[in-house]
C-alpha positions as CSV (number, residue, x, y, z in Angstrom):
1,M,23.4,24.2,10.7
2,S,20.6,22.9,8.5
3,T,19.0,19.6,9.0
4,L,20.6,18.7,5.9
5,Q,24.2,19.6,6.9
6,Q,23.4,18.1,10.1
7,Q,22.6,14.7,8.3
8,A,25.5,14.7,6.0
9,R,28.1,15.1,8.9
10,A,26.2,12.5,11.0
11,L,26.6,10.2,8.0
12,G,30.3,11.2,7.5
13,D,31.1,8.9,9.9
14,P,31.9,5.4,8.4
15,T,30.2,3.4,11.2
16,R,27.3,5.7,11.6
17,H,26.8,5.3,7.8
18,E,26.9,1.4,8.2
19,I,24.0,1.4,10.8
20,Y,22.3,3.8,9.0
21,R,22.3,1.3,5.7
22,R,21.7,-1.9,8.2
23,V,18.6,-0.1,9.6
24,A,17.4,0.7,6.1
25,D,17.9,-2.5,4.6
26,A,16.7,-4.7,7.6
27,G,13.0,-4.6,6.7
28,H,11.9,-4.4,10.6
29,P,13.1,-2.5,13.4
30,L,16.3,-3.3,14.8
31,G,17.6,-2.8,18.7
32,I,21.1,-2.0,19.9
33,G,21.8,-5.7,20.5
34,E,21.3,-6.5,16.9
35,L,23.3,-3.7,15.8
36,T,26.2,-4.5,18.0
37,E,26.2,-8.4,16.9
38,H,26.3,-7.1,13.4
39,L,28.8,-4.5,13.7
40,G,31.2,-6.2,16.5
41,L,31.3,-3.1,18.5
42,N,30.5,-2.9,22.2
43,H,27.0,-1.7,23.3
44,N,27.9,1.9,24.3
45,G,29.7,2.8,21.4
46,I,26.7,1.6,19.2
47,R,24.3,3.6,21.5
48,Q,26.2,6.8,20.9
49,H,26.4,6.7,17.0
50,V,22.7,5.4,17.2
51,A,21.8,8.7,19.3
52,K,23.5,11.0,16.8
53,L,21.9,9.3,13.8
54,V,18.4,9.9,15.9
55,G,19.4,13.5,16.7
56,A,19.9,14.3,13.3
57,G,16.7,13.2,12.3
58,L,18.0,10.1,10.1
59,L,16.6,7.3,12.8
60,V,13.5,6.9,14.8
61,E,13.7,5.5,18.2
62,R,10.6,3.9,20.0
63,T,9.6,1.1,22.2
64,A,8.8,-2.3,21.2
65,A,5.9,-4.5,22.3
66,S,6.4,-5.9,25.7
67,S,7.6,-9.4,25.5
68,G,7.6,-10.2,29.2
69,R,9.3,-9.2,32.3
70,G,12.1,-6.5,32.5
71,R,12.4,-2.9,30.8
72,P,10.9,-2.6,27.2
73,K,13.2,-2.5,24.2
74,L,14.2,0.0,22.3
75,V,13.9,-0.1,18.2
76,Y,15.0,2.1,15.6
77,T,13.8,2.7,12.3
78,V,14.8,5.1,9.4
79,D,13.0,8.4,9.8
80,P,10.7,8.4,6.7
81,T,11.4,12.3,6.2
82,A,15.0,11.5,5.7
83,E,14.9,8.1,3.5
84,C,14.5,9.7,-0.2
85,R,17.6,12.2,0.1
86,W,20.1,9.1,1.3
87,G,19.6,6.3,-1.1
88,V,16.7,4.8,0.4
89,T,13.2,4.7,-1.2
90,G,11.0,7.5,0.7
91,P,7.2,7.3,1.4
92,Y,6.1,9.5,-1.4
93,E,8.2,7.5,-3.8
94,R,6.5,4.4,-2.6
95,L,2.9,6.1,-2.9
96,A,4.0,7.0,-6.9
97,T,4.9,3.3,-7.3
98,L,1.4,2.1,-5.9
99,L,-0.5,4.8,-7.9
100,A,1.3,3.8,-11.2
101,E,0.4,0.3,-10.4
102,M,-3.2,1.3,-10.4
103,L,-2.9,3.0,-13.6
104,R,-1.3,0.1,-15.1
105,S,-3.2,-3.2,-13.9
106,G,-6.7,-1.0,-13.7
107,D,-7.1,-2.4,-10.0
108,D,-8.5,-0.4,-7.5
109,A,-6.7,1.2,-4.5
110,V,-7.4,-1.6,-1.9
111,E,-6.4,-4.5,-4.2
112,V,-3.2,-2.6,-5.3
113,G,-2.7,-2.2,-1.3
114,R,-3.4,-5.8,-0.4
115,R,-0.7,-7.0,-3.1
116,F,1.8,-5.0,-1.8
117,G,1.2,-5.8,1.8
118,R,1.4,-9.1,1.1
119,S,4.9,-9.0,-0.5
120,Q,6.1,-7.1,3.0
121,V,5.4,-10.0,4.9
122,R,7.6,-12.9,3.5
123,G,9.8,-14.1,5.7
124,H,7.6,-13.2,8.8
125,E,5.1,-16.4,8.9
126,G,4.7,-17.3,12.2
127,S,5.4,-14.0,13.6
128,D,3.1,-12.0,16.0
129,A,0.7,-10.2,13.4
130,V,0.1,-7.1,15.5
131,T,3.8,-6.2,15.8
132,V,4.5,-7.1,12.3
133,L,1.6,-4.5,11.1
134,A,2.6,-2.2,13.4
135,D,6.1,-2.3,12.4
136,H,5.3,-1.9,9.0
137,M,3.4,1.1,10.0
138,A,6.2,2.5,11.8
139,R,8.3,2.1,8.9
140,Q,6.2,3.9,6.6
141,G,5.9,7.0,9.1
142,F,2.6,6.6,10.8
143,D,4.0,6.3,14.3
144,P,1.5,3.6,15.3
145,E,0.1,3.2,19.0
146,V,-1.1,-0.5,19.6
147,R,-4.1,-0.5,21.9
148,R,-5.2,-4.0,22.9
149,R,-8.7,-4.8,24.8
150,G,-8.9,-8.5,24.9
151,T,-9.5,-10.0,21.2
152,R,-9.6,-6.2,19.8
153,V,-6.7,-4.3,18.8
154,E,-6.8,-0.5,17.7
155,I,-3.8,0.6,16.1
156,V,-3.7,4.3,16.3
157,L,-1.8,6.3,13.3
158,Q,-0.3,9.5,15.5
159,N,1.2,10.9,12.0
160,C,0.1,11.0,8.4
161,P,3.4,10.9,6.3
162,F,1.2,11.6,2.9
163,E,-0.9,14.6,4.8
164,S,-0.7,17.0,1.4
165,T,-1.5,14.0,-0.9
166,A,-4.5,12.8,1.7
167,L,-5.9,16.3,1.5
168,V,-6.6,16.4,-2.0
169,D,-7.6,12.8,-2.6
170,P,-8.2,10.9,1.1
171,Q,-10.1,8.1,-0.9
172,T,-7.2,6.8,-2.8
173,V,-4.5,7.2,0.0
174,C,-6.6,6.0,2.9
175,S,-7.8,2.7,0.6
176,L,-4.4,2.4,-0.5
177,H,-3.2,1.9,3.4
178,E,-6.4,-0.1,4.3
179,G,-5.6,-2.6,1.6
180,I,-2.0,-2.8,2.9
181,A,-3.0,-3.7,6.2
182,E,-5.4,-6.4,5.0
183,G,-2.5,-7.5,2.9
184,I,-0.2,-8.1,5.6
185,V,-2.4,-9.8,8.1
186,E,-3.6,-12.0,5.3
187,G,0.0,-13.5,5.2
188,I,0.3,-14.0,8.9
189,D,-2.5,-16.0,10.8
190,G,-4.0,-14.4,14.0
191,L,-5.3,-10.8,12.8
192,E,-8.1,-9.7,10.7
193,V,-8.6,-6.0,9.9
194,D,-12.2,-4.8,10.5
195,E,-11.8,-1.0,9.3
196,L,-9.6,1.9,9.1
197,V,-11.5,4.9,10.9
198,R,-10.2,8.1,8.8
199,K,-9.5,11.3,10.4
200,D,-8.2,14.5,9.0
201,P,-4.8,13.8,8.0
202,R,-3.8,17.2,9.2
203,R,-4.4,16.2,12.7
204,A,-3.8,12.1,11.7
205,Q,-5.2,9.9,14.8
206,C,-6.5,7.4,11.9
207,R,-7.4,4.2,13.6
208,L,-6.8,0.7,12.6
209,R,-9.4,-1.6,14.2
210,C,-8.4,-5.3,14.1
211,R,-9.4,-8.3,15.8
212,V,-7.5,-11.4,17.0
213,T,-8.6,-14.6,15.5
214,A,-9.1,-18.3,17.2
215,S,-6.2,-19.5,15.3
216,A,-4.2,-17.1,17.4
217,D,-6.0,-17.7,20.7
218,E,-5.3,-21.5,20.5
219,A,-1.6,-20.7,19.3
């Protein structure tokens, strides 16, 4: 069975389709508890449906940042490689929109990226900036890994969802995403982006180097 057939079969179940749409529309990663509350089903039933969506390559499972004692929470986002097939805007469609905005406005990649980044954090004011930034990069398909050391934060982007385009024009693609990161943290106190250390997109591992600001320490 092809991947497309497997995904179509998974979404053929009305409950799984609703779960997929709920995760796609949420704007941030969702856990089993949030899905259970939304759908009114029991945890085990939701877990089974989510497992099938993950197995079909429709959702991605990852561990949320620790918020204290206890087992880390598992959260889910739409798999970027599947988005454009099932009524959700995919990563290359978003990239095309940003490139079109550069042509329309005449602004450079960093500034267009900043505007887009600021638009992504409405409603997240007061949230932890590192979590919001990492969540956004996860939704874009970068598979981020957060590393903290004191006031220094490094987000390792373990996948490049724009590999083919970044190989042709790394300056534009990487500048857009550096600008997006800057725009996101502009809208949330507590973090500043120092630089994006670029790597070969075929191997990924680019690094967003950030710094926790004094306001976050005081908070």
